[in-house]
C-alpha positions as CSV (number, residue, x, y, z in Angstrom):
1,E,-54.8,-1.1,11.3
2,Q,-53.7,2.6,9.5
3,N,-53.4,4.6,12.4
4,N,-50.5,4.5,15.5
5,E,-50.5,5.4,18.6
6,V,-49.2,9.6,17.7
7,E,-51.6,9.8,15.4
8,G,-54.6,8.3,17.7
9,F,-53.3,10.6,20.8
10,A,-54.3,13.6,18.3
11,Q,-57.3,12.4,17.0
12,I,-59.1,11.6,20.6
13,D,-57.5,15.2,21.9
14,R,-58.9,16.8,18.8
15,A,-62.4,14.6,19.8
16,K,-62.5,15.7,23.3
17,A,-61.9,19.5,22.6
18,C,-64.7,19.5,20.2
19,G,-67.0,18.0,23.1
20,I,-66.7,13.8,22.3
21,N,-67.1,11.7,25.3
22,F,-67.8,8.2,24.0
23,L,-65.2,6.1,23.1
24,D,-65.9,2.9,21.5
25,T,-63.4,-0.2,21.0
26,A,-63.1,-4.1,21.6
27,E,-60.8,-7.1,22.6
28,M,-60.7,-7.7,18.5
29,Y,-59.8,-4.4,17.4
30,P,-58.2,-3.4,15.3
31,V,-60.0,-4.7,12.3
32,P,-59.5,-6.4,10.5
33,P,-58.8,-8.7,13.4
34,R,-54.8,-10.4,13.3
35,R,-52.8,-12.5,15.4
36,D,-50.2,-9.7,16.0
37,T,-52.3,-6.6,16.4
38,Y,-54.9,-8.2,18.9
39,G,-56.0,-5.8,21.6
40,A,-53.8,-2.6,20.1
41,T,-56.8,-0.3,20.1
42,E,-57.5,-0.8,23.8
43,R,-54.2,-0.8,25.0
44,I,-53.6,2.6,22.5
45,I,-56.5,4.0,24.4
46,G,-55.0,2.8,28.1
47,N,-52.0,4.6,27.0
48,Y,-54.1,8.1,26.4
49,F,-55.4,7.5,29.8
50,K,-52.3,7.3,31.8
51,A,-50.7,10.3,29.6
52,R,-53.5,12.4,30.0
53,G,-55.0,11.2,33.6
54,D,-58.8,12.0,32.1
55,R,-60.4,8.4,32.3
56,A,-62.9,9.8,34.2
57,D,-64.0,12.5,31.3
58,W,-65.2,9.5,29.4
59,V,-67.7,7.3,28.8
60,L,-65.8,3.8,27.5
61,A,-67.4,0.8,25.7
62,S,-65.9,-2.1,25.0
63,K,-66.9,-5.5,24.0
64,V,-66.3,-9.3,24.7
65,A,-65.6,-11.3,21.3
66,G,-68.1,-14.3,20.1
67,P,-67.4,-17.4,18.5
68,G,-65.9,-17.8,15.1
69,N,-64.7,-15.3,12.8
70,G,-61.4,-16.5,12.4
71,I,-59.9,-15.6,15.8
72,D,-59.3,-19.0,17.1
73,Y,-55.9,-17.3,19.1
74,I,-58.3,-15.6,21.7
75,R,-58.5,-18.3,24.7
76,G,-57.9,-20.5,22.3
77,G,-60.8,-19.9,20.0
78,Q,-64.3,-21.8,20.8
79,L,-65.4,-18.9,22.4
80,K,-68.5,-18.5,24.9
81,H,-70.7,-15.8,26.4
82,N,-69.9,-18.0,29.5
83,R,-68.2,-17.1,32.9
84,Q,-64.8,-18.4,31.8
85,H,-64.7,-16.3,29.0
86,I,-66.7,-13.4,30.0
87,V,-64.7,-12.6,33.2
88,A,-61.4,-13.2,31.3
89,A,-62.0,-11.4,28.4
90,L,-62.8,-8.1,30.7
91,D,-59.9,-8.8,33.2
92,D,-57.5,-8.5,30.4
93,S,-59.5,-5.3,28.7
94,L,-59.2,-3.8,32.1
95,K,-55.2,-4.2,31.8
96,R,-54.8,-3.0,28.5
97,L,-57.1,0.4,29.3
98,Q,-55.5,0.7,32.3
99,T,-58.8,1.2,34.5
100,D,-60.6,-0.2,37.0
101,W,-63.9,0.1,35.3
102,I,-65.7,-0.2,31.6
103,D,-69.3,2.1,31.4
104,L,-70.6,0.1,28.8
105,Y,-69.7,-3.7,28.3
106,Q,-70.9,-5.2,24.9
107,L,-71.4,-8.8,23.4
108,H,-69.7,-8.1,20.0
109,W,-71.8,-10.7,18.2
110,P,-74.2,-13.1,19.5
111,E,-73.0,-16.4,20.1
112,R,-75.7,-18.2,18.6
113,S,-76.1,-18.3,14.4
114,T,-78.6,-15.6,13.0
115,N,-78.4,-13.0,10.7
116,F,-76.0,-10.4,11.4
117,F,-72.6,-9.2,9.8
118,G,-74.2,-8.7,6.3
119,Q,-76.1,-11.6,5.9
120,L,-79.5,-10.7,5.2
121,G,-82.2,-13.5,5.6
122,Y,-82.3,-15.5,8.9
123,R,-81.6,-19.3,8.6
124,H,-82.5,-21.4,11.6
125,Q,-80.3,-23.7,13.0
126,E,-80.7,-26.0,16.5
127,Q,-77.4,-25.5,18.1
128,D,-75.9,-25.3,21.7
129,F,-75.1,-22.0,22.5
130,T,-74.4,-20.4,26.8
131,P,-78.1,-19.8,27.8
132,L,-78.8,-15.8,27.8
133,Q,-79.6,-16.2,31.4
134,E,-76.3,-17.4,32.2
135,T,-74.5,-14.7,30.3
136,L,-77.0,-12.2,32.1
137,E,-76.1,-13.6,35.2
138,V,-72.1,-13.5,34.6
139,L,-72.6,-9.8,33.5
140,G,-74.9,-9.0,36.5
141,E,-71.5,-10.2,38.9
142,Q,-69.4,-8.1,37.2
143,V,-71.5,-5.2,37.2
144,K,-71.8,-5.9,41.6
145,A,-68.0,-6.2,41.0
146,G,-67.9,-2.5,40.1
147,K,-65.5,-3.8,37.0
148,I,-68.7,-2.6,34.8
149,R,-71.5,-0.4,35.2
150,H,-73.7,-1.2,32.3
151,I,-73.8,-3.8,29.6
152,G,-74.9,-3.7,25.9
153,L,-75.3,-6.0,22.5
154,S,-73.8,-5.5,19.4
155,N,-75.3,-7.3,15.8
156,E,-78.2,-8.5,17.8
157,T,-81.9,-9.0,16.2
158,A,-84.9,-8.3,17.6
159,W,-85.8,-11.6,19.4
160,G,-82.2,-11.6,21.2
161,T,-82.7,-8.1,22.0
162,M,-86.4,-8.3,23.7
163,K,-85.1,-11.5,25.4
164,Y,-82.0,-10.3,27.0
165,L,-84.3,-7.4,28.0
166,Q,-87.6,-9.8,29.4
167,L,-85.1,-11.8,31.3
168,A,-83.5,-8.8,32.9
169,D,-86.8,-7.9,34.3
170,Q,-87.9,-10.9,35.2
171,L,-84.7,-11.7,37.2
172,G,-83.8,-8.3,38.4
173,L,-80.2,-8.7,36.4
174,P,-78.7,-5.5,34.3
175,R,-80.6,-4.9,31.6
176,A,-79.5,-3.4,28.1
177,V,-78.9,-0.1,27.8
178,S,-77.9,-0.1,23.8
179,I,-77.3,-1.9,20.9
180,Q,-74.6,-1.6,18.5
181,N,-75.5,-2.6,15.2
182,P,-74.5,-1.0,11.3
183,Y,-77.0,1.6,9.8
184,N,-76.4,3.9,7.5
185,L,-78.1,4.7,3.8
186,L,-77.3,1.7,2.3
187,N,-78.4,0.1,5.4
188,R,-81.4,1.1,7.2
189,S,-82.7,-3.0,8.3
190,F,-82.3,-2.1,12.0
191,E,-85.6,0.4,11.4
192,V,-88.1,-2.7,10.1
193,G,-88.0,-4.6,14.0
194,L,-85.7,-3.0,16.0
195,A,-86.4,0.9,16.0
196,E,-89.2,0.4,17.6
197,V,-87.8,-1.8,20.2
198,A,-84.9,1.1,20.8
199,M,-87.6,3.5,21.6
200,R,-89.9,1.7,23.7
201,E,-87.4,0.2,25.5
202,Q,-84.6,2.6,26.3
203,C,-82.5,0.6,24.3
204,G,-80.8,3.1,22.1
205,L,-78.8,2.3,18.7
206,L,-74.9,3.1,19.0
207,A,-74.9,2.9,15.0
208,Y,-71.8,1.5,13.5
209,S,-70.0,1.9,9.7
210,P,-72.0,4.9,9.5
211,L,-70.4,6.0,6.1
212,A,-70.8,2.1,5.1
213,F,-67.0,1.3,5.2
214,G,-66.5,5.2,3.8
215,M,-68.3,4.7,0.7
216,L,-70.8,7.4,1.2
217,S,-67.7,9.7,1.1
218,G,-67.8,9.2,-2.4
219,K,-64.4,8.7,-2.4
220,Y,-64.2,5.4,-3.9
221,E,-67.2,6.7,-6.8
222,N,-66.1,5.6,-10.4
223,G,-64.0,2.7,-9.0
224,A,-61.5,4.8,-7.3
225,R,-59.4,3.2,-4.9
226,P,-57.3,5.8,-2.6
227,A,-54.3,5.2,-1.2
228,N,-54.2,3.7,2.5
229,A,-58.1,3.4,2.5
230,R,-60.0,0.4,3.8
231,I,-61.7,-0.6,1.0
232,T,-58.5,-0.4,-1.2
233,L,-56.3,-2.2,1.7
234,F,-58.5,-5.0,2.4
235,S,-60.4,-7.3,0.2
236,R,-62.2,-8.2,3.1
237,F,-64.2,-5.5,3.5
238,A,-66.9,-6.2,0.5
239,R,-70.2,-5.6,2.7
240,Y,-70.8,-2.6,0.6
241,T,-69.4,-3.2,-2.4
242,N,-71.9,-5.1,-4.4
243,P,-73.5,-3.6,-7.9
244,Q,-76.7,-2.9,-6.1
245,A,-75.1,-0.9,-3.1
246,I,-72.5,0.8,-5.6
247,A,-75.6,2.5,-7.4
248,A,-77.7,3.4,-4.5
249,C,-74.7,4.9,-3.1
250,S,-73.3,7.0,-6.2
251,R,-77.1,8.3,-6.1
252,Y,-76.9,9.7,-2.6
253,V,-73.3,11.3,-3.2
254,T,-75.0,12.6,-6.7
255,L,-77.7,14.1,-4.4
256,A,-75.6,15.5,-1.6
257,R,-73.2,17.6,-4.2
258,E,-76.3,18.8,-5.8
259,H,-77.7,20.1,-2.5
260,G,-73.6,21.9,-2.1
261,L,-72.7,19.3,0.5
262,D,-70.5,17.1,1.7
263,P,-71.2,13.6,1.2
264,A,-70.0,12.1,3.9
265,Q,-71.7,15.1,6.1
266,M,-74.9,14.5,4.9
267,A,-75.0,10.7,5.4
268,L,-73.7,10.9,9.0
269,A,-75.8,13.7,9.5
270,F,-78.8,11.5,8.5
271,V,-77.8,8.8,11.1
272,T,-77.3,11.6,14.0
273,R,-81.0,12.8,13.5
274,Q,-82.8,9.5,13.8
275,P,-84.7,9.8,17.3
276,F,-83.5,5.8,18.0
277,V,-79.6,6.6,17.6
278,T,-78.0,7.1,20.8
279,S,-74.1,7.8,19.5
280,N,-73.2,7.6,15.6
281,I,-69.9,5.9,16.0
282,I,-67.6,7.5,13.2
283,G,-64.1,5.6,12.8
284,A,-61.7,8.6,11.0
285,T,-58.6,7.4,10.1
286,S,-56.7,10.8,9.9
287,L,-57.3,14.2,11.3
288,E,-58.9,15.7,8.3
289,Q,-61.4,13.1,8.3
290,L,-62.2,13.4,11.6
291,E,-62.6,17.2,11.3
292,S,-65.2,16.8,8.6
293,N,-66.5,14.1,10.4
294,L,-67.3,16.9,13.0
295,G,-68.4,19.2,10.7
296,S,-72.0,16.9,10.4
297,L,-72.7,17.9,13.8
298,S,-74.0,21.5,12.8
299,L,-75.6,20.1,9.4
300,E,-79.4,20.5,9.2
301,L,-81.3,18.7,6.6
302,S,-83.9,20.0,4.9
303,D,-87.4,18.7,4.2
304,E,-86.7,18.7,0.7
305,L,-83.3,16.7,0.9
306,L,-85.0,14.2,3.2
307,D,-87.6,13.9,0.8
308,A,-85.0,13.0,-1.9
309,I,-82.9,10.8,0.4
310,E,-86.2,9.4,1.0
311,A,-87.3,8.5,-2.7
312,I,-83.9,6.9,-3.5
313,H,-84.4,4.4,-0.3
314,R,-88.1,3.5,-1.5
315,E,-86.5,2.7,-5.1
316,Q,-83.3,0.7,-3.6
317,P,-83.8,-0.3,0.0
318,N,-81.3,-1.7,1.8
319,P,-78.9,-2.8,-0.7
320,A,-75.9,-3.5,1.2
321,P,-77.4,-5.5,4.7
C-alpha cells in the first residue's frame, strides 16, 4: 500500500532499463488485501502499459484468488477454482491490466486445505474442492482462447504440483510451467520436496519473499521498526518475526556485514543462484531499495560465505516456514 502510481511507474521504468522484463501481480493485490484497494496493483500496471505502449516487452503474470483469507468481497466470497470464478477473475484482470493476454496465469493458493502461508505441518481434512482436472480444463480453454499463454501454480505442495502435471500429461492439457512459493534464507522448505520436482519437471520456482518481508535486509535488527516499512505498518505480517527467525536472521545479517556485503544483496544473491529458481520476485517500496536489489545481480557469493550460510542453516533450519 506504500506506493502510488507515480512511484510505481518510476520503479517499472528503472527496472526495465536494467533488463528486468517480468512483472508479477494478482487480482488480490496490493497486500494486505482490503476491499478499498482490491485490484489497484493491476490497474497501476495497466495504466503503465497504456502510457508507455510497451506491453509486448513484458512477461506479465497474474493470479486468481482462492477461498478464505478474509476476502469475502471478491465475487461474493466462497471462491472456487472452477469455470465461474476463473473466467470472471481472468476477464476482470485483463480489463484492469488493459491487455488482451496474460503470459502466466497462476492459481494464487490451493482451493483445498493444505499447508501454505507459513503452516508447517500438513493436517488432513476431508473436504469437497473443485477437481484439479476441472480447473485444468478451464485454464486450457483460456489458453485456446488466447487470453493466457501459460499456467502456473502458487503456494502449492509437492503432491499438488505433481498431480497437476500428471493430469496435464494424461489429458493433453496445459502444463504448469512455474510454481510461485516462498523461498529465502529463513525458509528453505522448498528444497525438501519441491526442488527436485522443479528441476525434473521443468516447473521452476518463482521465489517470493526473498527478503522475508524485509527482515533479511537488517533494517529490523534489535527491534527497530522504521517508518513506512511493512512490518511496522501491518501487524498481520508476523510470519518471519518469531524468536527463532529473529535469531537466525541476526546471524545472516551479521555474516553479510562481516564479509563487507549488504545483507539484502547477499540474501537475494543466494536465492538467484539456485538452479531451481526461474525468477527472484523482489518487492521494493522505493527506488533506493530497487537500486539495492538490482545490485544483487552482479554479486558472486564465495565458497567460504556459502559454507558459512550452510552452517547457520544446519543449526537453525527453516525457522520461519
